[in-house]
Structures are given as structure tokens and as C-alpha cells.
N, C-alpha and C positions, 0 to 999 in steps of 0.2 A: 504493499499499499504506500502512496506517495504521501509523504508527512511534510514535505516542503513547501508547501502552500504560504505564500504571504499572509501576514495577519489582516484581518478585517475588523471593522466594528460591526460586531453581531448584534450588538442592541440596536443599533440604526437598522440593519437588515431585518430584525423582528418588527419593529415599529412599522416599517414599509409594509410588511406582509399584513399587518393588523389594519394598516389604514386601507389598503385595497379592498380587504373584505367588508370593513365597515361601511365604505362608499357604495359596496354593492348590495348592503343590507343583508350579508351572510353570514353565518355563525358556524364554521367549519369544524369538523371533529378532530380531536387530538388525542394520539395514544402516547402519553407521557410516563416514561420509565421513571421511577423514583428509587433512591438510595435509602430513604429514609424519611420520616415525618417532619422533622425540623428543617431538613433542607428543601422538601416540597412545599411548606406553609407559605412561603412569598411567592413562588412560582404558582401556586393555584389561587391565592389571592389575586394575585395580576393578571393571569391569563385566563381565570375562569369567566372575565367580564367580556371576553371576546371569542371563545371556543368552548365547544361542549368537549369536556375533558373526562378520558378514562385513564385512571393511574394504573400502571403496570410495574407490579412490585416483582421484580425479578433482580436477584442478589445472592447467587450462588457462591459468591466470595465468603459470604458469611458462613464461618467453619462450626460454630457454637450453635447447636440447635436452640437453646434457651435465648441467646441473644438475637436468634432469626425471629423467634416466636414474638418476643417482646417488641422487636421493632415492627411487625407486621400487624400488631394489636394498637400499636400507638398509630400508625398510619391509617387504619381503618378508625379508629377514634377521631381522629383530625377531620377526615373526610365529613364525618356525621356532624361535628360540632361547629365547623368553620362556616359560618355565613357566606354564602356565595351567589351569585346572580344566575348561574345556570347549574344544575345539579351534575354531580361527580360522581363518576363510577368506578369500580374497583375490579381491576383483575390480578390475580396471585399467580406468577409464574412457578414452573416446577422448581423445586429445591434440591439440589443435587450437587453438593460440594466439589464431588469428584469432578463435574465438568469444569470446574475452576481451576483445579490444581493441573489437569491434563492441559489447560490453556495456557498457564504460565510456567510450566515443567521446563526448567533450565534457567530461568530467570528469578527463582526465589530468593537469591542473594542481592538481587538489585535494589536499592535504596526506593523508598517511596516517592513516587512523581517521576519515575523513569519507564523504562520499557516493559516492566511488570504490570505497572498500573496502566499502560497504553494498551496492552492486551487484555486487561480486564474490562476498561472501557468498552472495546471493541465487542467482546463476547456479549455484553449487556445491551449494547446499543443494536448489535447486528439481531438478537432475539426480539427486541422491540420492532425493528424494522421488519422483521418477517411477519409477526403477530399483526402489525399494520396493513401489511399487504394482505393477510389471510382474512382479517375483518371488514377490509376496506375504508379504512380511515383517511381522512385528507392530509393529515401530517403526522409525523412523530417526533419525538425530541426527548431529554433527559434532563433531570434537574441537577446534574452533576456539576455544572458551571458555576453554581452557585457558591461552592466551596473555594476560599481562597488557596487551598492546597489541590485544587484539580487545574489541569491545563486547559482552558477554554479552547484555545487554537487547537490543539490536539483532538477534543471531542467534536468541536464542529467538522474537522477534516474527516474524522470518521463517519460522523453522521451524514457528509457529503459523499462518501464512498457507498455506504449502506443504501443511501437515496437511490443511485443508480442501480445497485443491484437489484434492490426490491420495486423499484419504479414507484415509490411513494414519495412526497416531498417532505424533506427534512426541516423543521423548525429551527432554524439558527437563533443561537442566544448565548449570551454570558449575562446570567442572572445576578452575577456580582454588582453588575452595573445599576446607577440609579440608588445606591445603597441598599440593593437586595438582600446582601449577606446580614447588614445590620437589622433590616426589618424581619429577616427570618429570626434572629435571635431575640427581638422583641416579642413576636409570635409564639415562640418557644415557651418564653417566660409567661405569656398571657394565658396560655392554653396548659401550661405546666408539663410541657412534653419531655418524654424521657431525651437527653441529648446524650450521645456518646462521646466518647473523646478518642476514639480512633475510627477509621474507616469501616472495618469490618473483617478483614481477613485475620490470620493469626500473624502474619509478616507485619502489617501495619500496628496491630496490637503488641507485639514485642518492641517494635521501634518507639511506640509512644511509652511503655514501660522503662525502657531504657534512658529516654528523656526524662521522663519522672525520677529515675535514679540519680541521674546526674544533676538534676537541679537540686534535690535533696542533698546530694553531697557539696555542690557548688555552696550551697545556704549555710550548710554545717561548717565547711571551711572558713566561709567569711565570718561567721559568729566567732568561731576560734581565733581567728586573726585578729578581731576588734577586741576581744578579750585580753589578748596578750598584748595589745597596745597601752 
């Protein structure tokens, strides 16, 4: 897959799509892959004004079944409680972590944000595109670009390729724009959503635990140093 495309302003591209349909008096259908309730919160609040949205919860990268079930439940609760202009539907994809491990085989030790993550992006966006084609949606997209830790450029490049493969329009986006990430935090607090501190896979969890250990170690060293002064 060609990942060398120049950077675009995906928020402006999204706004253009919205404008076209608004002028035509249309409410297109959108299949939106969601990684979790907190990340989807702003995306749903924003896009449900213009689209008939179905959330597609497909995350085989979450290797802990209890964690997976907790995130599914929170996603479903948010959909029920969030006031929106157009009703939101929900589809849960197949939960099979072995698909994820097969996808990132050989890239297990690549740090978060690298090729391992790109393969995980593609796995989930591809399945979203396939389902969008199967069920006749006008567009498909993912909530992943709302995270400051996710590469919006890569996500949209993958979306472009999947759009060609499945012949369904990909809704380009960078949900971090217009303070989307900040708004997602506010909504998470408002709805008391479970907000995890790692992406979902065991590799991101280990990296987060290591960061926490280093942070505690640095804090301890700093305190010790100040006491010695």
C-alpha cells in the first residue's frame, strides 16, 4: 500500500462533504468504526447532525475479554444516552484476537505509532469497508483519528485504499481538529465513561505500564534529590 501521499486538511474535506449533502437536503448513511465510547463521543455528537450513523464496534486488538466486554457495554450505553438529531444504530463485529496477532506478526516489538499500529488500523478499517459494501452504506470511516496518538494521515491513506477496494466512499476526517479531542474528554466526564489509558492491545498496555513505572521512578528520584539538598 502506498503510504507516501502528501498531507491534506481532512477536516476541510469532511466539511465539503457535509456541505454538499446539506445543500441537496440529503442525510447519507455512515458506517463508523469505533475503538471505544470516549473516542466516539465527539464524533457521534458532531456527525449525527448530518448522517444516519451505525457504529461498527470491531476491535480484535483488545486481547483481554473482560476489557473488551467493558468497552462494548460503554459504547452501547453512550449510544442510548447521548442526545442526537438522528438515531444511531450499533453493530458488533467478530471478536477474535488471533486475527490481530496474525496481522501484526513480526512487528510485535515495533513501538506504538509505527508499522504495527498501521497494520492494526488497516485490519479494522478494511473490515469496516467490507461491511459498508455488504450493507449498502453511503460512507464508512473510523473514530481513530480523534486520538493525539493516532496518525490521521495514515488512517486516511488506508481509508482511501479501502474505498477503492470496496467501491464505497470513505469519509475523510481528522477528529482532533476543532478541539474534537478536548470535547471528547468533556463528554467522557459528563457521561462518566470508562476511559482506558492504553489503546487496547497487550503491546500498548505494556508500553503504558512501562511509562508509568518510569514516571514513578523519576518522581521518586526527584523527591530523593530534593531531600538531599
